[in-house]
KEDREN-103090 format. One line per field, with one value per residue (C-alpha): y, z, x. Coordinates in steps of 0.05 Angstrom, whole numbers, plus 5000, padded with zeros to 4 digits. Example, Ala and Ser with C-alpha at 12.3 -4.5 7.8 and 13.67 -1.06 7.14 Angstrom:
c2: (4910;4979)
c3: (5156;5143)
c1: (5246;5273)
***
This chain:
c2: (3844;3822;3859;3870;3848;3888;3894;3887;3957;3985;3939;3974;3963;3996;4034;4054;4076;4011;3996;4064;4047;3973;3954;3982;4054;4106;4126;4051;4041;4098;4075;4005;4040;4092;4031;4013;4069;4055;4079;4075;4110;4115;4125;4203;4187;4230;4194;4230;4207;4148;4126;4072;4074;4002;4024;4078;4062;4051;4070;4042;4078;4049;4057;4014;4061;4043;4099;4088;4125;4153;4169;4194;4255;4239;4286;4242;4173;4145;4138;4152;4092;4034;4045;4031;3981;3944;3939;3932;3864;3838;3874;3830;3906;3922;3965;4005;4029;4054;4123;4164;4221;4240;4217;4264;4275;4214;4171;4121;4140;4152;4131;4093;4058;4131;4155;4082;4101;4173;4143;4102;4132;4157;4102;4050;4000;3947;3989;3998;3954;4003;4063;4042;4015;4084;4119;4080;4108;4178;4181;4142;4187;4252;4222;4243;4226;4243;4222;4210;4161;4118;4082;4093;4013;3987;4018;4023;3954;3909;3953;3964;3885;3876;3937;3894;3829;3865;3896;3823;3785;3840;3846;3763;3761;3803;3764;3696;3723;3732;3659;3624;3604;3597;3664;3639;3596;3654;3696;3766;3798;3845;3883;3821;3767;3701;3640;3597;3634;3681;3744;3810;3874;3906;3980;3935;3893;3951;3987;3914;3897;3959;3928;3853;3840;3836;3768;3759;3722;3748;3710;3737;3715;3656;3635;3678;3679;3750;3797;3852;3859;3852;3880;3954;3986;4045;4105;4133;4204;4209;4226;4294;4314;4309;4344;4394;4374;4357;4416;4434;4493;4551;4507;4535;4589;4607;4670;4735;4705;4746;4738;4749;4743;4751;4763;4728;4755;4720;4665;4714;4777;4819;4873;4944;4987;4973;5030;5009;5077;5032;4976;5017;5045;4973;4991;4921;4917;4931;4915;4912;4860;4861;4816;4816;4755;4773;4819;4804;4843;4825;4842;4823;4780;4737;4777;4845;4819;4795;4869;4896;4845;4873;4944;4944;4944;4913;4924;4873;4874;4819;4785;4810;4742;4717;4647;4634;4586;4589;4606;4532;4486;4512;4506;4434;4426;4448;4413;4341;4362;4379;4383;4334;4268;4219;4149;4122;4050;4000;3937;3890;3912;3954;3952;3895;3924;3997;3975;3979;4021;4039;4081;4151;4192;4256;4269;4337;4334;4406;4429;4403;4450;4425;4456;4424;4443;4473;4528;4524;4541;4552;4580;4589;4626;4642;4651;4675;4618;4564;4564;4524;4506;4481;4455;4410;4379;4330;4324;4351;4344;4385;4436;4452;4458;4505;4552;4554;4569;4628;4666;4638;4591;4515;4464;4442;4500;4484;4436;4415;4404;4365;4364;4326;4367;4376;4348;4360;4301;4340;4405;4394;4386;4457;4494;4577;4580;4560;4603;4664;4653;4651;4711;4748;4717;4743;4816;4821;4792;4758;4688;4694;4648;4655;4621;4628;4667;4617;4661;4668;4592;4581;4638;4614;4532;4488;4448;4372;4390;4398;4342;4321;4262;4224;4147;4098;4032;3961;3911;3835;3795;3764;3826;3844;3897;3877;3947;4017;4077;4139;4199;4255;4324;4349;4382;4344;4373;4328;4345;4423;4399;4369;4436;4480;4442;4420;4359;4348;4354;4287;4248;4223;4217;4231;4249;4192;4205;4256;4192;4138;4085;4102;4041;3999;3931;3900;3843;3884;3850;3915;3985;4061;4102;4172;4238;4309;4350;4414;4481;4518;4579;4559;4522;4456;4408;4347;4314;4257;4205;4256;4237;4171;4219;4236;4171;4126;4178;4168;4092;4077;4112;4089;4026;4030;4059;4004;3952;3992;3993;3913;3906;3879;3901;3926;3878;3823;3861;3879;3820;3761;3818;3799;3720;3747;3794;3755;3789;3857;3809;3791;3859;3865;3811;3831;3894;3885;3826;3867;3927;3886;3900;3904;3901;3980;3982;4046;4083;4041;4100;4048;4050;4008;4030;3992;4005;3970;4022;4028;3948;3951;3927;3970;3969;4017;4007;4073;4090;4155;4206;4270;4318;4366;4425;4379;4366;4293;4270;4201;4148;4100;4074;4000;3994;3923;3936;3879;3904;3851;3847;3892;3922;3957;3945;4007;4054;4025;4038;4102;4118;4085;4119;4182;4177;4163;4225;4267;4244;4258;4324;4337;4309;4342;4402;4465;4467;4512;4577;4619;4694;4734;4682;4665;4627;4656;4627;4669;4622;4544;4565;4577;4507;4466;4422;4362;4376;4310;4316;4317;4247;4180;4107;4067;4002;3981;3904;3881;3828;3780;3766;3740;3785;3839;3899;3960;4024;4059;4127;4155;4080;4106;4167;4160;4111;4156;4204;4147;4102;4168;4179;4112;4119;4179;4146;4087;4127;4172;4158;4219;4201;4261;4264;4323;4336;4367;4320;4359;4343;4372;4364;4308;4349;4361)
c3: (2993;3047;3114;3119;3194;3245;3291;3376;3403;3405;3367;3318;3245;3179;3127;3063;3009;2977;3037;3037;2965;2983;2952;2901;2901;2944;2991;3006;3011;3065;3095;3106;3124;3171;3215;3221;3252;3334;3381;3447;3491;3566;3611;3636;3687;3751;3813;3876;3946;3965;3891;3844;3770;3745;3672;3628;3653;3726;3794;3860;3927;3991;4018;3969;3920;3847;3800;3734;3676;3622;3556;3538;3541;3588;3561;3603;3550;3615;3590;3670;3685;3631;3617;3693;3694;3643;3674;3743;3723;3696;3753;3811;3838;3892;3855;3907;3922;3843;3823;3762;3721;3660;3619;3603;3524;3501;3445;3485;3492;3416;3390;3332;3310;3298;3260;3227;3208;3194;3134;3098;3019;3031;2978;2928;2957;2945;2988;3041;3096;3086;3091;3149;3188;3165;3199;3267;3261;3248;3304;3356;3335;3339;3402;3373;3431;3399;3436;3373;3335;3392;3387;3469;3482;3419;3417;3487;3513;3483;3513;3593;3590;3572;3627;3673;3660;3668;3732;3756;3741;3765;3837;3829;3831;3882;3918;3898;3920;3994;3995;3954;3905;3837;3815;3761;3818;3844;3842;3850;3871;3920;3912;3943;3906;3945;3954;3976;4043;4043;4017;4008;3989;3928;3961;4004;3943;3897;3903;3900;3840;3806;3791;3775;3695;3661;3625;3546;3555;3590;3619;3616;3668;3665;3697;3724;3795;3824;3753;3744;3669;3655;3724;3724;3777;3795;3747;3779;3756;3788;3869;3840;3790;3846;3905;3856;3877;3793;3765;3692;3659;3683;3756;3750;3798;3798;3821;3791;3733;3706;3660;3580;3534;3460;3395;3327;3260;3204;3154;3122;3159;3181;3241;3217;3283;3350;3408;3454;3496;3518;3535;3581;3610;3652;3714;3714;3644;3637;3569;3501;3436;3376;3315;3246;3255;3324;3378;3465;3537;3593;3658;3734;3728;3666;3673;3661;3609;3573;3592;3550;3493;3479;3492;3437;3384;3332;3261;3211;3131;3103;3029;2984;2992;3055;3064;3079;3092;3028;2989;3024;3002;2932;2937;2963;2907;2850;2864;2882;2800;2766;2810;2792;2832;2862;2860;2938;2924;2865;2862;2808;2737;2749;2671;2691;2745;2724;2659;2689;2730;2796;2868;2871;2920;2944;3023;3051;3122;3147;3195;3258;3324;3374;3436;3493;3560;3569;3515;3482;3546;3570;3622;3604;3644;3613;3655;3625;3561;3593;3574;3610;3582;3619;3568;3550;3488;3453;3420;3469;3431;3372;3430;3452;3385;3380;3440;3411;3343;3367;3401;3367;3410;3412;3423;3476;3513;3513;3582;3575;3630;3605;3640;3632;3591;3596;3531;3469;3422;3369;3393;3434;3381;3356;3386;3380;3455;3458;3409;3435;3504;3504;3455;3516;3565;3505;3509;3580;3621;3663;3670;3632;3636;3566;3579;3506;3522;3509;3435;3414;3423;3379;3326;3322;3325;3274;3255;3228;3156;3111;3061;2996;2977;2903;2917;2867;2878;2834;2857;2837;2824;2899;2929;2949;2933;2862;2850;2885;2868;2905;2902;2964;2966;3026;3059;3084;3160;3188;3131;3149;3231;3203;3163;3216;3281;3253;3245;3173;3168;3203;3176;3113;3081;3109;3042;3051;3119;3093;3063;3122;3131;3052;3032;3063;3103;3067;3012;2944;2885;2837;2877;2860;2910;2897;2938;2910;2950;2961;2983;3025;3056;3130;3159;3190;3247;3278;3312;3353;3296;3240;3171;3199;3221;3150;3119;3158;3149;3073;3072;3124;3101;3030;3050;3084;3025;2976;3033;3015;2953;2950;2990;3054;3127;3124;3185;3141;3084;3118;3151;3081;3053;3121;3106;3106;3172;3234;3286;3249;3233;3312;3331;3297;3315;3388;3383;3356;3402;3460;3432;3398;3329;3290;3221;3219;3180;3171;3229;3278;3298;3300;3254;3257;3240;3246;3236;3237;3257;3302;3296;3336;3301;3336;3316;3335;3341;3355;3365;3361;3368;3329;3377;3362;3352;3300;3343;3337;3404;3410;3453;3471;3440;3438;3433;3420;3416;3395;3410;3429;3498;3544;3598;3640;3617;3650;3616;3553;3566;3589;3525;3483;3520;3515;3437;3420;3450;3425;3349;3374;3375;3312;3281;3321;3340;3305;3243;3242;3208;3171;3159;3145;3149;3219;3256;3268;3341;3402;3457;3477;3487;3405;3396;3427;3464;3484;3561;3603;3594;3523;3535;3517;3554;3526;3533;3519;3513;3511;3467;3495;3448;3454;3387;3398;3443;3389;3404;3424;3447;3380;3362;3372;3349;3267;3270;3325;3257;3201;3265;3276;3202;3183;3237;3218;3146;3181;3229;3178;3107;3097;3078;3106;3062;3107;3174;3218;3210;3200;3187;3113;3106;3054;3000;2989)
c1: (9129;9183;9190;9270;9283;9293;9349;9345;9333;9399;9434;9487;9490;9527;9491;9526;9493;9481;9439;9408;9374;9357;9279;9236;9262;9290;9236;9229;9306;9301;9250;9288;9356;9318;9295;9382;9400;9419;9366;9351;9291;9304;9226;9244;9183;9204;9201;9188;9222;9202;9182;9216;9206;9206;9190;9162;9091;9096;9124;9117;9131;9164;9091;9052;9030;9026;9017;8998;9039;8979;9003;8938;8894;8831;8787;8718;8729;8756;8836;8853;8821;8814;8892;8913;8865;8909;8973;8946;8911;8970;9015;8970;8960;8901;8857;8858;8923;8926;8936;8949;8995;8995;9060;9122;9135;9169;9176;9158;9091;9079;9003;9026;8964;8936;9009;8981;8920;8927;8980;8930;8939;9013;9039;9003;8975;9031;9076;9027;9068;9123;9083;9053;9110;9156;9084;9101;9168;9157;9104;9155;9218;9182;9141;9066;9024;8970;8900;8844;8809;8787;8853;8877;8853;8869;8940;8969;8937;8994;9052;9010;9007;9079;9098;9057;9082;9150;9147;9120;9185;9223;9184;9184;9260;9273;9224;9254;9321;9300;9259;9313;9269;9242;9219;9176;9138;9122;9052;9028;8960;8932;8984;9039;9087;9059;9103;9052;9016;9082;9079;9117;9087;9119;9124;9180;9208;9206;9280;9311;9266;9290;9364;9342;9340;9279;9269;9279;9216;9151;9112;9035;8989;8934;8868;8819;8836;8854;8840;8801;8800;8732;8708;8668;8717;8708;8744;8799;8785;8721;8745;8767;8723;8666;8715;8745;8814;8819;8861;8836;8876;8830;8850;8923;8948;9017;9055;9040;8991;8948;8879;8864;8820;8819;8769;8793;8768;8729;8762;8820;8809;8863;8857;8844;8832;8809;8785;8847;8832;8761;8795;8852;8788;8763;8798;8830;8851;8930;8949;8923;8956;8944;8953;8940;8885;8867;8870;8873;8871;8906;8872;8870;8807;8785;8726;8760;8797;8727;8692;8759;8755;8683;8703;8768;8697;8752;8746;8769;8790;8753;8759;8704;8665;8656;8622;8547;8499;8476;8548;8567;8523;8516;8601;8584;8524;8567;8626;8584;8560;8614;8676;8741;8741;8789;8771;8763;8741;8729;8711;8675;8643;8591;8577;8523;8480;8479;8447;8391;8351;8352;8337;8377;8384;8429;8438;8462;8497;8499;8569;8561;8600;8643;8611;8653;8626;8704;8730;8792;8842;8923;8973;9032;9104;9161;9214;9278;9290;9243;9164;9131;9053;8993;8942;8889;8921;8908;8976;9028;9083;9046;9032;9097;9118;9066;9086;9166;9140;9098;9144;9217;9239;9270;9228;9270;9262;9189;9157;9088;9038;8979;8921;8854;8809;8734;8701;8733;8739;8774;8773;8832;8873;8874;8933;8903;8898;8969;9006;8955;8969;9049;9055;9022;9058;9117;9111;9068;9135;9081;9054;8981;8918;8876;8813;8765;8692;8648;8617;8700;8695;8640;8651;8723;8707;8733;8664;8651;8652;8588;8580;8533;8527;8493;8488;8454;8437;8410;8385;8392;8340;8342;8328;8400;8445;8482;8513;8524;8553;8566;8601;8615;8632;8665;8727;8793;8793;8828;8877;8872;8878;8950;8968;8949;8980;9044;9018;9027;9105;9105;9053;9036;8971;8911;8878;8834;8806;8742;8709;8723;8666;8637;8651;8589;8597;8554;8562;8562;8600;8596;8624;8648;8663;8699;8708;8708;8751;8717;8731;8682;8720;8702;8757;8734;8772;8760;8699;8674;8674;8696;8677;8635;8586;8566;8581;8548;8491;8490;8494;8459;8390;8404;8409;8335;8304;8349;8305;8230;8244;8259;8196;8237;8239;8311;8335;8335;8357;8415;8436;8423;8493;8530;8546;8614;8605;8581;8597;8561;8503;8500;8503;8440;8398;8427;8398;8334;8313;8322;8296;8229;8236;8178;8203;8189;8118;8071;8068;8124;8168;8232;8289;8364;8429;8485;8568;8638;8688;8750;8748;8693;8613;8551;8475;8427;8349;8313;8243;8210;8152;8145;8099;8037;8101;8125;8192;8222;8232;8284;8231;8283;8344;8375;8452;8479;8560;8610;8685;8726;8752;8726;8779;8723;8651;8616;8666;8639;8575;8583;8611;8563;8510;8554;8560;8491;8470;8529;8503;8425;8442;8483;8413;8360;8391;8385;8426;8492;8484;8537;8540;8591;8638;8623;8566;8503;8503;8527;8505;8498;8427;8437;8460;8405;8450;8402;8385;8361;8287;8317;8351;8329;8328;8387;8406;8468;8477;8556;8571;8620;8678;8750;8779;8820;8801;8761;8749;8675;8689;8660;8630;8550;8547;8550;8495;8448;8427;8402;8381;8339;8311;8296;8251;8223;8211;8181;8128;8116;8127;8176;8250;8284;8357;8386;8414;8393;8339;8274;8201;8191;8262;8260;8290;8364)
***
């Protein structure tokens, strides 16, 4: 479908009823007409004394300090380094002079790529382009600055390169006026504009540069001299985290601050009663607040607030049937066997391959906890008709709306100050703590800092949802897969997140997110994949790699089963079906060459898994052992990664290593059991997270590529579990189809 030509930013065109209805229907016409409305967004970056704002992503001080404005939440993944490195490279800045600030809320920082991804399935495939564009427009106009989906580099690299090139042009124009020469002949590097051997510092030119006009065509830097893209530059967030100067939400200190703690009830429960007298008997406790879904206490210190909440001995009215571990699995099984399916993907004719008997398997994946080091936290101050919020939020616009909604204010009355997060990867999309802190600040009349206790964070967690799958495969005479059929029962966690946070009123689609990665990356002539939406009675949420963490386990484990059925070693079996996917094939051959792949014979202890996601490709080889205590231990892992052009190789390696450990923790940790609607775990120790002693030697090999950058923060998570499961089969002959993995846990 041809796309309507959009006007230049700020250009005005007339809107009539006829233009509104142009296209394949009112919805399409509205999308097209919406693009014709005039709009122009100016940077709202604050400049300190001596600083000059050159564009929405950059300001330069008279002292030469270059400050990059970062529109994504730093939660350990390195965006405070990678994003500035892109701009600094294009600008020609000296890395030693570069600093960062979180971006204010603005349409200029919208994550359009994530919005486009979330819109998948919102409209028929014929209108996919219109659906994507509409989602991008919604994200921009609603200033949806969301961090997630491994989209930071992919979404912002073009804009940051443009911002750097534009600033370089402005500085060069200002310098050219002094030298009386053509600005296009000048060069920039090391924080100077150069004219032969002469140079002028950025700080001296910034004010004059801000009055210049950005050229209609931006020349981007060429060559390899004085470039920093692709170099392992030092993390800009590291010094503050090492010396303690980095501010997290729980570090905020403002006058008259009090501290709060809360307890939430089970899903669907309502508060019946509390022992308020016992809580108020705590010497430092000041106020007890009741809410139908939670109860809280305010005190002069956080320890006293926690003690006061515990003393409340809250009693809850609960639904007749609260889910537990058994009921959750029964609900999944019933849905898988008898539930109404939704077609996710179909290709080819299945009647031929499935006319003969083949292989089939049933897989089960348990819920996985979030368990970030930093629990949910927020600091809120209400002064008159203004609200200020300090929070580690992945969606500051939605956080602003949540705070306003909680106390009946308008969104324009709320200011959100994003601070760094101590991990999260989806958990920091939730707004509970922000809403609760706002309510407490409103009723107490004082600034409130709410930090969830570890017990509260675990019991009120929104875990990665459980899932169950039935897969069938047929082999062709040449021992490739001729037919593949899968049915997956799982809740749609991201849809739940959207509904809880208000994201669903701004973006469209999201129904397909529960099946991301369900289509195998191999050439298979006939495929049918169905989703069975399932209600398990437990709220679920975003998680690092989301649905990929279970669909990859299903697919890569079953591919390994089919390889064994074909009596082929798993690498060769995969490679023969990747003629259309050379990047994934190269990742597989690289990982196996580096890891000394032995073919995975009986007793080997080696296993493989591969994944194409986020515009990147990864293959993981692991080697394991089983101890006398029947515990599975990963000895080493090799990850070969093709993520396109690389901004900072050390950041990529850190994220791949961390992602593998994250996936390994979910694969080998204790099962997250439920009773009365809540996890039975009470401490981090109960979750059995890996320690340094449990961590294997991890080798990360980065494959050179000139392709567009891909995402890496979540890339290695999904490959850990199937690689370990396949290694366990090669070691013991047992095929375990249940996560977490356990010896003797083969029967779903």
